[in-house]
C-alpha positions in Angstrom: 84.1 198.3 63.3 87.0 198.5 65.9 89.0 201.7 65.4 92.3 199.7 65.9 91.4 197.5 62.9 90.8 200.4 60.5 93.2 201.5 57.8 94.5 205.1 57.9 92.2 206.0 54.9 89.1 204.5 56.7 89.9 206.5 59.8 90.3 209.7 57.7 87.0 208.9 56.0 85.1 208.4 59.3 86.6 211.7 60.7 85.5 213.5 57.6 82.0 212.0 57.9 81.8 213.0 61.6 82.7 216.6 60.7 79.7 216.8 58.4 76.7 215.1 60.1 74.2 216.4 57.6 76.1 214.7 54.8 76.1 211.5 56.7 72.4 211.8 57.1 72.0 212.1 53.3 71.8 215.9 53.5 68.5 215.6 55.3 69.2 216.4 58.9 71.5 217.1 61.8 73.0 213.6 61.8 72.5 209.9 62.3 71.3 208.6 65.7 70.9 205.2 67.4 69.2 204.3 70.7 70.3 201.5 73.0 67.4 200.5 75.4 67.7 198.7 78.7 64.6 197.6 80.7 60.9 197.1 80.4 58.1 197.9 78.0 57.9 201.4 79.4 61.5 202.0 78.4 61.0 200.5 75.0 58.1 202.9 74.4 60.1 205.8 75.8 62.8 205.0 73.2 60.1 205.4 70.5 59.4 208.8 71.9 63.1 209.7 72.0 63.4 208.7 68.4 60.3 210.7 67.5 61.6 213.8 69.2 65.0 213.5 67.5 63.5 212.9 64.0 61.2 215.9 64.5 64.4 218.0 65.2 66.0 216.8 62.0 68.0 213.8 63.0 67.9 210.5 60.9 67.6 207.1 62.5 70.6 204.8 61.8 70.3 201.7 59.7 71.0 198.4 61.4 74.4 198.3 59.8 75.3 201.9 60.9 74.1 201.1 64.5 76.1 197.8 64.6 79.3 199.6 63.4 78.7 202.6 65.7 78.7 204.7 62.5 76.5 207.4 64.0 76.7 211.0 65.2 74.6 210.5 68.3 73.9 207.5 70.5 71.4 207.5 73.3 71.4 205.1 76.2 67.9 204.7 77.7 68.5 203.1 81.1 66.7 200.9 83.6 67.0 201.0 87.4 65.0 198.0 88.5 67.8 195.5 89.1 70.9 195.8 91.4 73.3 195.7 88.5 71.5 198.6 86.7 74.3 201.1 87.6 77.0 198.6 86.6 75.4 198.0 83.2 74.9 201.7 82.6 78.5 202.8 83.6 80.0 199.7 81.8 78.2 200.6 78.6 79.2 204.3 78.8 82.8 203.3 79.5 82.9 201.0 76.4 81.5 203.9 74.3 84.3 206.2 75.4 86.7 204.8 72.7 84.2 205.7 70.0 84.1 209.3 71.4 87.9 209.5 71.3 88.0 208.2 67.8 85.3 210.7 66.6 85.3 213.8 68.8 82.1 215.1 67.3 80.1 212.1 68.4 77.6 212.9 71.1 76.5 210.5 73.8 73.3 211.0 75.7 72.0 209.1 78.8 68.3 209.1 79.7 65.8 206.9 81.6 65.5 205.7 85.1 69.2 205.5 86.1 69.7 209.0 84.7 66.8 210.2 86.9 68.6 208.7 89.9 72.3 209.3 89.1 72.3 212.5 87.0 75.1 214.4 88.8 77.3 211.4 89.1 77.0 210.6 85.4 78.1 214.0 84.3 80.9 214.1 86.9 82.2 210.6 86.3 81.9 210.6 82.5 82.4 214.2 81.3 82.4 213.0 77.6 78.6 212.4 78.0 76.9 215.3 76.1 73.5 215.2 77.8 71.8 213.5 80.8 68.0 213.7 80.8 65.3 212.3 83.1 62.2 210.2 82.5 60.2 213.4 82.4 62.6 215.4 80.1 62.6 213.5 76.8 61.4 216.6 75.0 64.4 218.6 76.2 67.0 216.3 74.5 67.5 218.3 71.3 68.1 221.5 73.3 70.5 219.8 75.6 72.5 218.4 72.7 72.7 221.9 71.0 73.9 223.5 74.3 76.6 220.8 74.6 77.7 221.6 71.0 78.0 225.3 72.0 79.6 224.9 75.4 81.4 221.6 75.2 80.2 220.7 78.7 77.7 218.0 79.8 74.2 219.2 80.0 71.8 217.9 82.6 68.0 218.2 83.0 66.1 216.0 85.4 62.7 217.1 86.6 60.9 215.7 89.6 57.4 216.6 88.4 55.7 215.8 85.1 54.7 218.9 83.1 54.1 217.4 79.7 52.6 213.9 79.3 55.1 211.8 77.3 52.4 210.7 74.8 52.1 214.3 73.7 55.6 214.0 72.2 56.3 212.8 68.7 56.7 209.0 68.5 58.7 206.9 65.9 57.2 203.5 66.4 59.4 200.5 66.0 56.5 198.3 64.6 53.9 199.2 62.0 51.4 196.6 63.2 51.9 196.5 67.0 51.8 199.7 69.0 52.4 200.6 72.6 49.9 203.2 74.0 50.5 204.6 77.5 47.4 205.2 79.6 49.2 206.4 82.7 52.7 207.0 84.1 54.0 206.7 87.6 52.9 204.6 90.6 51.1 205.4 93.9 52.1 202.1 95.6 54.8 201.8 98.2 56.3 198.3 97.6 59.4 198.2 99.7 61.5 196.6 97.0 60.6 199.0 94.1 62.4 202.1 92.9 59.8 203.0 90.2 57.9 205.6 92.3 61.2 207.4 92.7 62.1 207.3 89.0 58.6 207.7 87.5 56.8 209.7 90.2 53.2 209.4 91.3 50.6 208.1 89.0 49.2 210.4 86.4 46.4 209.3 84.1 45.7 210.4 80.6 42.2 211.5 79.5 40.3 208.6 78.0 39.5 210.6 74.9 43.2 211.3 74.2 44.1 207.6 74.6 41.3 206.5 72.2 42.4 209.2 69.7 46.0 207.9 69.8 44.8 204.3 69.3 42.7 205.4 66.3 45.7 207.2 64.8 47.8 204.0 65.3 45.1 201.9 63.5 44.9 204.5 60.6 48.7 204.1 60.3 48.5 200.4 60.0 48.5 199.0 63.5 46.4 195.9 64.1 47.3 195.4 67.7 47.8 197.8 70.7 49.1 197.1 74.2 47.9 199.5 76.8 50.8 200.5 79.2 50.7 201.6 82.8 52.5 200.8 86.0 49.2 199.7 87.4 46.8 199.8 84.4 43.7 198.8 86.4 43.9 201.7 88.8 43.5 204.0 85.8 40.8 206.5 86.5 40.9 206.2 90.3 42.3 209.8 90.7 39.4 211.0 88.5 36.9 209.3 90.8 36.0 206.6 88.3 36.8 203.1 89.5 35.3 201.6 86.3 37.4 203.8 83.9 39.7 200.9 82.9 37.0 198.5 82.1 35.2 201.3 80.1 38.4 201.9 78.2 38.7 198.2 77.3 35.1 198.2 76.0 35.7 201.4 74.1 38.7 199.8 72.4 36.3 197.1 71.2 34.4 199.7 69.1 37.5 200.9 67.1 37.1 199.6 63.6 40.2 197.8 62.3 41.7 197.2 65.8 42.1 193.4 65.9 43.8 192.8 69.2 44.1 194.7 72.5 46.4 193.7 75.3 47.5 195.5 78.5 50.2 195.4 81.1 50.5 195.3 84.0 47.5 195.2 86.5 47.9 195.1 90.2 46.0 192.3 92.1 44.7 194.7 94.8 42.6 196.6 92.2 41.7 193.8 89.8 37.9 193.8 89.9 35.0 191.9 88.3 34.2 194.7 85.8 37.6 194.3 84.3 37.2 190.5 84.0 33.8 191.0 82.4 35.2 193.6 79.9 38.0 191.2 78.9 35.5 188.3 78.5 32.9 190.3 76.6 35.0 192.5 74.3 36.0 190.4 71.3 39.2 192.2 70.4 40.5 192.2 74.0 42.8 189.2 74.3 42.5 186.6 77.1 46.1 187.3 78.2 46.9 188.5 81.7 50.2 189.4 83.4 49.4 189.4 87.1 52.5 189.9 89.4 52.4 187.6 92.4 55.9 188.5 93.8 55.5 186.0 96.7 53.2 183.2 97.9 53.8 184.0 101.5 51.4 186.3 103.2 54.1 187.3 105.7 56.5 188.3 102.9 53.7 190.1 101.0 53.1 192.2 104.1 56.8 193.0 104.3 56.7 193.9 100.7 53.8 196.3 101.3 51.7 194.3 98.7 48.1 195.0 99.5 46.7 191.5 98.9 47.2 188.1 100.2 47.7 184.7 98.5 44.0 183.7 98.9 42.9 186.9 97.3 45.3 186.4 94.4 44.2 182.8 93.8 40.5 184.0 93.9 41.2 186.5 91.1 42.8 183.7 89.0 39.8 181.5 89.6 37.4 184.2 88.5 39.4 185.0 85.4 39.5 181.3 84.3 35.8 180.9 85.0 35.0 183.7 82.6 37.8 182.9 80.2 38.9 179.2 80.3 41.5 179.8 77.6 43.2 182.6 79.5 47.0 182.6 79.6 48.2 184.1 82.9 51.8 185.0 83.5 53.4 186.5 86.6 56.5 187.9 88.4 58.1 186.3 91.4 60.9 187.6 93.7 63.0 184.9 95.4 65.0 185.6 98.5 63.3 188.8 99.7 64.9 189.9 103.0 63.5 187.8 105.8 62.2 185.0 103.6 62.3 181.7 105.5 62.2 178.2 104.1 58.6 178.1 105.1 57.9 181.3 103.2 59.5 180.0 100.1 57.5 176.7 100.3 54.4 178.8 100.3 55.5 180.4 97.1 56.2 177.0 95.6 52.7 175.9 96.7 51.0 178.9 95.1 52.9 178.6 91.9 52.0 174.9 91.6 48.3 175.8 92.2 48.2 178.8 90.0 49.5 177.0 86.9 51.0 180.2 85.3 51.7 180.0 81.6 55.1 181.6 82.3 56.8 183.6 84.9 59.5 186.2 85.2 61.5 185.0 88.2 64.1 187.2 89.9 66.6 186.8 92.7 66.0 189.7 95.0 68.4 192.5 94.5 68.5 195.6 96.8 67.9 199.0 95.2 69.5 201.9 97.1 66.8 204.2 98.6 64.2 201.5 99.0 63.2 200.2 102.5 64.0 196.6 101.6 67.6 197.5 100.9 68.1 198.3 104.6 66.7 194.9 105.7 68.9 191.9 106.6 69.8 190.2 103.3 69.7 186.4 102.7 72.9 184.6 101.8 73.4 184.3 98.0 73.8 180.5 98.1 70.4 180.1 99.8 68.7 182.4 97.3 70.3 180.6 94.4 69.1 177.2 95.6 65.5 178.4 96.0 65.6 180.2 92.6 66.8 177.0 90.8 63.9 175.0 92.4 61.3 177.6 91.4 62.6 177.8 87.8 62.5 174.0 87.5 58.9 174.0 88.8 57.7 176.7 86.5 59.5 175.1 83.5 57.6 171.9 84.0 54.2 173.8 84.4 54.9 175.9 81.3 55.8 172.8 79.2 52.6 171.0 80.4 50.5 174.0 79.5 52.0 174.3 76.0 51.3 170.6 75.3 47.6 171.2 75.7 47.7 173.2 72.5 48.8 170.3 70.4 46.2 169.4 67.8 44.4 172.6 68.3 43.9 175.4 65.7 45.3 178.8 66.7 45.1 182.2 65.0 48.5 183.9 64.8 49.3 187.5 63.8 52.6 187.2 61.8 55.4 189.5 63.0 58.3 188.1 60.9 60.3 185.0 59.9 61.6 182.6 62.4 65.0 183.8 63.6 66.7 180.4 63.1 66.7 179.3 59.6 65.4 175.8 59.1 66.6 174.1 56.0 63.7 171.6 55.9 60.8 173.9 56.7 60.2 177.6 55.9 58.6 179.1 58.9 57.0 182.4 59.9 56.5 183.5 63.4 54.0 185.4 65.5 51.7 185.2 68.6 48.4 183.5 68.9 45.5 185.3 70.6 46.5 184.6 74.2 50.1 185.7 73.6 51.9 182.3 73.1 54.7 182.5 70.5 54.1 180.2 67.5 56.4 179.2 64.6 54.4 178.2 61.6 55.7 176.1 58.7 54.4 177.2 55.3 53.1 174.1 53.4 54.5 173.6 50.0 52.5 175.3 47.3 50.6 177.6 49.8 51.1 181.4 50.1 53.7 182.7 52.5 52.2 185.1 54.9 53.4 188.7 55.2 53.9 190.6 58.4 50.5 191.7 59.7 48.7 188.8 58.2 46.7 186.4 60.3 47.2 182.7 60.0 45.0 180.0 61.4 47.1 176.8 61.7 47.0 173.5 63.5 49.6 173.1 66.3 51.7 170.0 65.6 53.9 170.0 68.7 55.0 172.1 71.7 58.6 173.2 72.3 59.9 174.4 75.7 58.7 178.0 75.4 56.7 178.2 72.2 54.5 176.2 69.8 55.3 174.7 66.4 52.6 174.5 63.7 53.8 172.6 60.7 50.4 171.7 59.3 49.7 169.2 56.5 46.5 170.3 54.8 46.4 166.9 52.9 46.0 165.3 56.3 43.2 167.6 57.3 45.3 170.0 59.3 44.5 173.7 59.0 46.5 176.4 57.3 44.5 179.6 56.3 45.9 183.0 55.6 43.8 186.2 56.3 45.0 189.5 55.1 
């Protein structure tokens, strides 16, 4: 609620609440916290660890209503540094939160993640109302930093350049009971000229396979039916230990975990994507035939400028071998448009590769320079040129995606239910989830049939394809499938 719209009594009530965080937390802790996350899956999983660390220290997670009204004692901004506007988003958000701090002086604001790793001193200097700034390797220090801020009244900063404690050793408060993120490595050893990740996350560090499998088993014991293995380059897992087959072995070991229905992973690097990984995906029943393989550019000249250690022919060869082993595989990608020096001919090569690759979907980005990366110092391409190319690529991929989805029509798919469809449909009651290769499916519940619960598996006939998802409104009387498995 906006402070200006409150009555005097409401403001007094909020001030009283802020003075007694333990009372606001139901007498059970230090106060109520909320986390605002920007960025990728790594950041989402880091936020689960931030929540776990705070709960272990006695804080209580905010309800949706409390978070929406900013009715909290602590708010954490977990930042991303990948895009050019990352700093603007971070400082803009912190600036908007200042009014809540002025309205409730005891409110603490903490900033973590990749932008905190890069801009720690500037944050504390520019926004002195921020209580704590912590880096990607300092999540476990957050409770101590908050306590020091309460004592001193000054911003507390801790940003380490080296990893001393693997983040997965920290407590984790998982956002989903049925789907779990599990990190197998952190950091990156590549030198892509456009990427800031090696600076913010450091060099690659792999976890012990036994520790990873133990965490997966704990997740399953706690109700998870699906895990996604996370790493900056998952398929280089084990290289530092001298085992180039470690990742494929890990996938096969996941297949032996009882109760684990689905295994996914993101993201592999084309340079290290080998036949043993393809075989493990094809031969391990609970490893899904879903692959996110970043292309970045279809031009070999631009790939060299990016320091991507593969060429377009190598990339297409990998896709061919994946599809030969798994004809149903859904392969998505990343593409950067307008990298410095990209000519019309270079872009046409990207269009050609995307047309041939037939990606199920693509994350497409207009190149944005990141300070401190080699590409930021290169000659940039005019915005209008980049925009025109970007629009053409989006139109091409949109057509390919729609054509791929239409091939599902009339087929039966198995969907793990994650919730109800966001948009209420007066005519049809629908639940939503993803089928085995990752496509989003909205399923209509036939009249008189049981409504699935979150975590159930539904096999249903796809009745039609939408722009980015599938619709399954089966009619069992017409011979279409609708089966619920719990």
